[in-house]
C-alpha positions in Angstrom: 76.4 -6.6 34.3 74.0 -4.3 36.1 73.4 -4.5 39.8 70.0 -6.0 40.4 69.4 -3.8 43.4 70.1 -0.7 41.4 67.7 -1.9 38.7 64.9 -2.6 41.1 65.4 0.7 42.9 65.4 2.6 39.6 62.1 0.9 38.7 60.6 1.9 42.0 61.8 5.5 41.8 60.6 6.0 38.2 57.6 3.7 38.0 55.2 6.3 36.5 57.7 7.1 33.7 58.2 3.4 33.0 54.4 2.8 32.8 54.3 5.5 30.0 57.2 3.9 28.2 55.7 0.4 28.4 52.4 1.6 27.0 54.3 3.2 24.0 56.5 0.2 23.5 53.5 -1.7 21.9 54.0 0.5 18.8 57.6 1.6 19.1 60.3 -1.0 19.9 62.9 1.7 20.5 62.9 5.4 21.3 64.9 8.3 20.0 66.0 10.8 22.8 63.4 13.3 21.7 60.6 10.7 21.8 61.8 9.5 25.2 61.8 13.0 26.5 58.1 13.4 25.4 57.2 10.3 27.2 58.9 11.4 30.4 57.2 14.8 30.2 53.8 13.1 29.8 54.4 11.1 33.0 56.0 14.0 34.9 54.9 17.3 33.4 56.6 19.3 36.2 60.1 18.0 35.5 62.7 20.6 34.7 65.3 20.1 31.9 67.9 19.0 34.5 65.4 16.5 36.1 64.7 15.1 32.6 68.4 14.5 32.0 69.0 13.0 35.4 66.0 10.6 35.0 67.3 9.4 31.6 70.8 8.9 33.0 69.6 7.0 36.0 67.5 4.6 33.9 70.6 4.1 31.6 73.0 3.5 34.5 70.8 1.1 36.3 70.2 -1.0 33.1 66.5 -0.3 32.8 67.1 1.4 29.5 69.7 -0.1 27.1 71.3 1.7 24.1 70.9 0.1 20.6 74.2 -0.7 18.8 75.2 1.8 16.1 72.2 4.0 17.0 71.2 6.8 19.4 67.9 5.1 20.1 67.2 3.4 23.5 65.1 0.4 24.3 63.6 -1.0 27.5 65.5 -4.0 29.1 63.6 -7.0 27.8 63.4 -8.5 31.3 62.0 -5.2 32.7 59.5 -5.0 29.8 58.3 -8.5 30.3 57.9 -8.0 34.1 56.0 -4.7 33.8 53.7 -6.0 31.0 52.8 -8.9 33.2 52.1 -6.6 36.2 50.3 -4.0 34.2 48.5 -6.5 32.0 50.0 -4.8 29.0 51.1 -8.2 27.6 50.9 -8.6 23.8 49.0 -11.6 22.5 51.3 -14.6 22.1 51.4 -16.7 19.0 49.5 -19.9 19.2 52.7 -21.6 18.1 54.2 -20.7 21.5 51.5 -22.7 23.3 51.9 -25.5 20.8 55.7 -25.6 21.5 55.0 -25.8 25.2 52.6 -28.6 24.7 55.3 -30.4 22.8 57.6 -29.7 25.8 55.0 -31.5 28.0 55.1 -34.5 25.6 58.9 -34.6 25.8 58.9 -34.4 29.6 56.3 -37.1 29.8 58.6 -39.4 27.7 61.5 -38.7 30.0 59.4 -39.4 33.1 58.1 -42.7 31.6 61.7 -43.8 30.9 62.9 -42.9 34.3 60.0 -44.8 35.9 60.8 -47.9 33.8 64.5 -47.7 34.7 63.7 -46.8 38.4 65.9 -43.7 38.2 64.8 -41.5 41.1 66.9 -38.5 40.1 65.7 -38.6 36.5 62.1 -38.8 37.7 62.6 -35.7 39.9 64.2 -33.8 37.0 61.4 -34.7 34.6 58.8 -33.8 37.1 60.4 -30.4 37.8 60.6 -29.8 34.0 56.8 -30.5 33.8 56.2 -28.1 36.7 58.2 -25.3 34.9 56.2 -25.8 31.7 52.9 -25.8 33.6 53.9 -22.5 35.3 54.8 -21.0 31.9 51.5 -22.1 30.3 49.5 -20.7 33.3 51.3 -17.4 33.0 50.9 -17.3 29.2 47.2 -18.0 29.4 46.7 -15.3 32.0 48.6 -12.8 30.0 46.8 -13.7 26.8 43.5 -13.4 28.5 44.2 -9.8 29.6 45.6 -9.0 26.1 42.3 -10.2 24.5 40.2 -8.3 27.0 42.3 -5.1 26.4 41.9 -5.5 22.6 38.1 -5.8 23.0 37.9 -2.8 25.3 40.0 -0.7 22.9 37.8 -1.7 20.0 34.6 -0.7 21.9 36.1 2.7 23.0 36.9 3.8 19.4 34.9 6.4 17.6 31.5 5.1 16.5 31.9 6.8 13.1 34.8 4.5 12.2 33.6 1.6 10.1 32.8 -1.5 12.2 35.2 -3.7 10.3 38.1 -1.3 10.9 37.2 -0.9 14.6 37.1 -4.7 15.2 40.0 -5.6 12.9 42.5 -6.4 15.6 39.9 -8.4 17.6 39.0 -10.5 14.5 42.7 -11.1 13.8 43.1 -12.3 17.4 40.2 -14.6 16.9 41.5 -16.1 13.7 45.2 -16.3 14.5 45.1 -17.1 18.2 41.7 -18.0 19.7 40.6 -20.6 17.1 43.9 -22.4 17.1 44.0 -22.4 20.9 40.4 -23.6 21.0 41.4 -26.5 18.8 44.5 -27.4 21.0 42.5 -27.1 24.2 39.7 -29.3 22.9 39.0 -32.0 25.4 38.0 -34.4 22.7 40.1 -36.6 20.4 41.2 -33.7 18.3 42.8 -31.8 21.2 46.5 -32.0 22.1 46.6 -30.2 25.5 44.3 -32.2 27.8 45.6 -35.7 26.6 49.1 -34.6 27.5 47.9 -33.4 30.9 46.2 -36.6 31.6 49.3 -38.6 30.5 51.4 -36.4 32.9 49.0 -37.0 35.7 49.1 -40.8 35.2 52.9 -40.8 35.1 53.2 -38.7 38.3 50.9 -41.1 40.1 53.1 -44.0 39.0 56.1 -42.1 40.1 54.6 -41.5 43.6 53.7 -45.2 43.9 57.3 -46.2 42.9 58.8 -43.7 45.3 56.6 -45.1 48.1 57.7 -48.6 47.3 61.4 -47.5 47.4 60.9 -45.8 50.8 62.1 -42.4 49.6 61.6 -39.2 51.6 58.1 -37.9 52.2 59.1 -34.5 50.9 60.0 -36.0 47.5 56.6 -37.8 47.3 54.9 -34.6 48.4 56.6 -32.6 45.6 55.3 -35.1 43.0 51.8 -34.8 44.4 52.0 -31.0 44.3 52.7 -31.2 40.6 49.6 -33.4 40.1 47.6 -30.7 41.9 49.2 -28.1 39.6 47.9 -30.1 36.6 44.3 -30.0 38.0 44.5 -26.3 38.6 45.9 -25.7 35.1 43.2 -27.8 33.5 40.4 -25.8 35.2 42.2 -22.5 34.6 42.6 -23.2 30.8 38.9 -23.9 30.5 38.1 -20.6 32.4 40.4 -18.6 30.2 39.0 -20.0 27.0 35.5 -19.4 28.2 36.2 -15.8 29.1 37.9 -15.1 25.7 35.1 -16.7 23.7 32.5 -14.8 25.7 34.4 -11.6 25.0 35.0 -12.0 21.3 31.9 -13.9 20.2 29.5 -10.9 20.7 31.7 -8.6 18.7 32.1 -11.1 15.9 28.3 -11.6 15.8 27.8 -7.8 15.8 30.0 -7.5 12.8 28.3 -10.4 11.1 24.9 -8.9 11.6 26.2 -5.5 10.5 27.6 -7.0 7.3 24.4 -8.8 6.6 22.4 -5.6 7.0 24.9 -3.6 4.9 24.7 -6.2 2.1 20.9 -6.2 2.2 20.8 -2.3 2.1 23.4 -2.2 -0.7 21.4 -4.6 -2.7 18.2 -2.7 -2.2 19.8 0.6 -3.1 21.1 -0.9 -6.3 17.6 -2.1 -7.2 16.2 1.4 -6.5 18.9 3.0 -8.7 18.1 0.6 -11.6 14.3 0.2 -11.4 13.2 3.3 -9.4 11.6 3.6 -5.9 8.0 2.7 -6.8 9.0 -0.5 -8.6 11.6 -1.6 -6.1 9.6 -0.8 -3.0 5.8 -1.0 -3.3 4.1 1.7 -1.3 2.2 -0.8 0.9 5.5 -2.2 2.1 7.0 1.2 3.2 6.9 2.0 6.9 4.2 4.6 8.0 4.7 6.9 11.0 1.7 8.1 12.9 1.2 9.9 16.2 -0.2 7.9 19.1 -3.5 9.2 20.4 -3.4 10.3 24.1 -5.1 7.9 26.5 -7.1 8.8 29.5 -7.7 6.7 32.6 -10.9 7.1 34.6 -11.5 5.8 38.1 -14.7 3.7 38.5 -17.5 5.2 40.7 -17.4 2.2 43.1 -13.7 2.8 43.8 -14.4 6.4 44.5 -17.1 5.5 47.0 -14.7 3.1 48.8 -11.9 5.8 48.9 -14.4 8.3 50.3 -15.6 5.9 53.0 -12.0 5.1 54.0 -11.2 8.8 54.2 -14.2 9.4 56.5 -13.6 6.4 58.8 -13.7 7.3 62.5 -12.4 4.7 64.9 -14.6 3.7 67.9 -12.9 3.1 71.3 -14.3 0.1 73.3 -13.4 -0.8 76.8 -12.0 -4.3 77.4 -14.7 -6.3 79.4 -13.8 -6.9 83.0 -13.9 -10.4 84.5 -17.4 -11.3 85.5 -17.2 -13.3 88.7 -20.9 -14.0 88.6 -20.7 -16.5 85.7 -22.6 -19.8 86.2 -21.0 -23.2 86.2 -22.2 -23.6 82.6 -19.9 -20.7 81.6 -16.8 -22.2 83.2 -14.2 -23.8 80.9 -14.5 -27.6 80.7 -11.4 -29.6 81.7 -10.6 -32.9 80.0 -8.7 -35.9 81.1 -6.0 -36.0 78.4 -5.1 -39.7 78.9 -8.8 -40.7 78.7 -9.3 -38.6 75.6 -6.3 -40.1 73.9 -7.5 -43.6 74.7 -11.0 -42.8 73.3 -9.5 -41.4 70.1 -7.3 -44.4 69.6 -10.3 -46.8 69.9 -12.2 -44.7 67.4 -9.5 -44.8 64.7 -10.4 -47.4 62.1 -6.8 -48.6 61.9 -4.0 -48.9 64.4 -1.9 -45.9 65.1 1.2 -45.4 62.9 4.5 -45.8 64.8 7.6 -44.0 63.5 10.7 -44.1 65.5 14.1 -45.4 66.2 13.7 -49.1 67.0 16.8 -49.1 69.1 14.8 -47.4 71.9 11.2 -48.4 70.9 9.7 -51.6 72.1 6.1 -51.4 71.0 3.8 -54.0 69.5 3.4 -54.3 65.7 1.1 -51.6 64.3 -0.1 -50.6 60.8 3.3 -49.1 59.7 6.7 -49.3 61.3 9.6 -47.3 60.1 13.0 -48.2 61.5 16.0 -46.0 60.9 18.8 -48.5 61.0 21.8 -46.7 62.3 23.1 -49.1 64.9 21.1 -52.3 65.3 20.9 -53.8 61.8 23.2 -51.8 59.5 25.2 -48.7 59.0 23.6 -45.2 58.5 21.6 -44.8 55.3 19.1 -47.7 55.6 15.5 -47.3 56.6 13.4 -50.5 57.1 9.7 -50.1 56.6 7.0 -52.7 57.5 3.6 -51.9 56.0 0.4 -53.9 56.3 -0.8 -55.0 52.9 -4.3 -53.4 53.2 -2.7 -49.9 53.6 -0.8 -50.0 50.3 -2.3 -47.9 47.4 -3.8 -45.3 49.7 -1.2 -42.6 49.4 -2.3 -39.0 48.9 -1.8 -37.4 45.5 0.8 -35.0 46.9 2.9 -37.9 48.4 6.4 -38.0 46.8 7.1 -41.2 44.9 9.9 -42.2 47.2 7.4 -42.3 50.1 4.5 -44.0 48.2 5.0 -47.5 49.6 2.8 -49.0 46.8 5.4 -47.7 44.3 8.3 -48.9 46.5 6.7 -52.3 46.9 5.9 -52.7 43.1 9.6 -52.0 42.3 11.1 -54.3 44.8 12.4 -51.5 47.0 14.5 -50.3 44.1 12.5 -47.5 42.7 15.4 -45.2 43.6 19.1 -46.3 43.7 19.2 -48.6 46.7 22.0 -48.3 49.4 23.6 -51.6 48.4 26.4 -51.5 51.0 23.8 -50.9 53.8 21.7 -53.8 52.3 24.7 -56.1 52.3 25.6 -55.2 56.0 21.9 -55.7 57.0 21.9 -59.1 55.3 24.9 -60.2 57.3 23.3 -59.0 60.5 20.0 -60.8 59.8 21.9 -64.1 59.1 23.7 -63.7 62.4 20.5 -63.0 64.2 18.9 -66.2 62.8 21.8 -68.2 64.1 21.4 -67.0 67.7 20.0 -69.1 70.5 19.0 -68.3 74.1 17.8 -70.5 76.9 14.6 -69.4 78.8 12.9 -71.1 81.8 10.4 -72.5 79.4 12.5 -73.6 76.4 15.4 -72.7 74.1 14.5 -70.1 71.5 16.3 -69.0 68.4 16.5 -66.0 66.0 14.5 -62.9 66.8 13.0 -64.5 69.9 16.5 -65.3 71.2 17.5 -61.7 70.7 14.5 -60.4 72.5 15.1 -62.8 75.4 18.7 -61.8 75.6 17.8 -58.1 75.5 15.3 -58.5 78.4 17.9 -60.5 80.4 20.7 -57.9 79.8 18.6 -54.9 80.6 17.0 -56.6 83.7 20.4 -57.4 85.1 21.6 -53.8 84.9 18.4 -52.2 86.0 18.1 -54.5 89.0 21.6 -53.6 90.2 21.2 -49.8 89.6 17.8 -49.7 91.5 19.2 -51.6 94.5 22.8 -50.2 94.6 22.2 -47.0 96.6 25.1 -45.5 94.8 23.6 -45.1 91.3 20.2 -44.0 90.2 18.0 -44.3 87.1 15.5 -41.5 86.6 13.4 -43.1 83.9 9.9 -44.4 84.9 9.8 -48.2 84.8 7.1 -48.3 82.1 9.2 -46.1 79.8 12.6 -47.8 80.2 14.6 -48.9 77.1 16.2 -52.3 76.8 18.9 -50.8 74.5 20.0 -47.5 76.0 20.2 -47.4 79.8 21.0 -44.1 81.4 22.1 -43.8 85.0 23.7 -41.2 87.3 26.1 -41.3 90.2 24.5 -39.8 93.3 27.7 -37.8 93.7 28.3 -36.5 90.2 31.6 -35.0 91.2 33.0 -38.5 90.7 31.9 -38.8 87.1 35.4 -38.2 85.7 36.9 -40.8 88.0 34.2 -43.3 87.1 34.9 -42.9 83.3 38.6 -43.0 83.7 38.4 -46.3 85.7 36.0 -47.8 83.2 38.3 -47.0 80.3 41.2 -48.7 82.2 39.0 -51.8 82.4 38.1 -51.7 78.7 34.6 -50.3 79.2 34.2 -47.5 76.7 31.6 -45.0 75.5 29.8 -44.8 78.9 29.6 -41.0 79.0 26.0 -39.8 78.8 24.4 -37.7 76.1 25.5 -34.1 76.2 21.9 -32.9 76.6 21.3 -35.2 79.6 24.7 -35.8 81.3 25.5 -38.7 83.6 26.2 -42.1 82.1 24.7 -44.3 79.4 25.2 -48.0 78.7 24.2 -48.9 75.2 23.2 -52.6 75.1 22.8 -53.1 71.4 22.2 -56.5 69.7 25.9 -57.4 69.5 26.5 -56.8 73.2 27.0 -60.2 75.0 25.7 -60.9 78.5 29.3 -61.1 79.6 29.7 -57.4 78.7 26.9 -56.5 81.1 28.3 -58.7 83.8 31.7 -56.9 83.4 30.1 -53.5 83.7 28.1 -54.5 86.8 31.3 -55.9 88.4 33.2 -52.6 87.7 30.2 -50.5 89.1 30.2 -52.6 92.3 34.0 -52.2 92.7 33.8 -48.4 92.1 30.9 -48.1 94.6 32.9 -50.1 97.2 36.0 -48.0 96.8 34.3 -44.6 96.6 31.2 -45.0 98.7 
C-alpha cells in the first residue's frame, strides 16, 4: 500500500505532467513507455533523459502510476484520475443509469428511515439519514461534473474546423443529448413522470418526522441539527439540479437547432439540384424567381438653407456684458415688497375653500374635529401595523382624478366593501376586538356617565390632564410643548437636570414603568397614554415622579 503523503507530494511535484496525462486518458486508458515519454516531454520540454527517467520512477514509486498486469503499459491510479478530473473539470459524461441507481439508493434509504421512525430506533434513523446525505453529496458531485463535461463537449464541437460536416462536428454533442440529457430530463421532471423530485420530497418529509420524534425523545441538540442540515442539503440539491439541467439544455439546444436547420436547408437544396438535373434550370427555376443583384445608387445629403442661416448666426454671436443694477435706495413705498400676515392669509384661504380641509395624520397624536376626509394609520390605538382607517364624506365619493390609482379611489373601495384588494384580515380581526372593547367602556364625568367612544375621550382628557398638571407645577420636570398643541396620547417631558436621565429610567424600570425613554430625535422622556392605559397607570407614574423628585431634588 502506497504512503498517502508520498502520493500527494508526487502529485504536487509533477502536476503539469499529470495534467497532460489526464487529458490524454480520455482516449487512452493505458500508456506504453514511449507514449508516456512523449506526454512528459510535452509538459516539460526541457527535461533531459535522466529527468524523464526519474519522473517516471517517482510516479511509479508513489503509486500515482500503476503497472498493468502482464504488460509493460502503465495507467493512472483510478483515485488520482477521478480527483484530477473533478479538479480540472475533465470528467467524462456519466451514464444516466448511474443517476438512476443513485435515485434508487434514495428510495431505499427513505424506506429504512421510515421503518426506523416507526420502530423509534434512534441509531437506525441516524444511519439512514447519513446514507441519504452521502447519496445527495454524490449526486451533487455527479451533476456538477456532468455539467462541465457537456460544456466541454459543446466547446470542443464549436472549435472544430468549419469545413468538417456539421453532423460530424456535433456528433458527440447529439449523442450526449440522446443518451444522457433526455433521460436525465425525464428523471428530473418535477411532474408525475419524474422520479428524482418525488424521492427528495419524501426524504424531506421523513427527516422532518425524524426531527420531531428526536425532539419528543429529548435527544441531543447536535443530533437534531444534523437531521435539519440534511434537509437543507435537499433544498440546495433541488435548486442545483434545476440549474444544471437549465444550463445543459441552453448549451445543447442551440447546437441541435443549428443542425436541424442545416439539415432542412441541405435537404431543400438537394431536392432542388435534383430537379435541375432532371428538368433543366429554366424549367426548374423560372427566371422571375431568381435573385437579382444590383448596385446601390449613392445618396447625397443636403443641409437646408434655414439651418445654414441658424448655424451662421450662432457662429457670429457676440456676447454683451451688462452690469448688475445697484440697489436704488430712492424707491418709493409702492416699490417696497408687501409683507403678509401668514396666519390671517391661511384663515382667509380656509374660509374660501368650498369644502373643509382634508386632514391626514396619525390619530394617536391628532385631536381635530371631523373634516371631509380622515385617514388614520392604525399602528397602536386600534390594531397592529398594516391597517388604515379612512372616513370619507359621501358627497366627496366619485370625484377622484383620472390618474388616481384604484387602491386610493375611495369610490372603488366603497363599492367593493373595502375588499377591492386583498384585505389585511388579521388586522381587521384585531381592530374588531378593540372596537368591541371600546363600546363596553364607561367613564363618569361631572355631568353624567358616558360609554363607548365618549368614555374613551373623557378618560384620555382625564389621564393627560393629571400628568400635564403635575409636570407644569412640579418645578423638577418641564414640558416644552405649547398648551394648544399638546397631545393626549404622547406626553413628552424633560428633567431640568438631564444628567439624571439614566437614574430616572433605571428607577422607573424597577417600579415596572417601562418605555419611558424619549424619541431619539428629541431626547428626554415620553409617556405614551394609549387607549388601553388605565388611569391607575398614570397615577403610578406620577407617584414615582414625585418620589424621584423628592430624593434627587
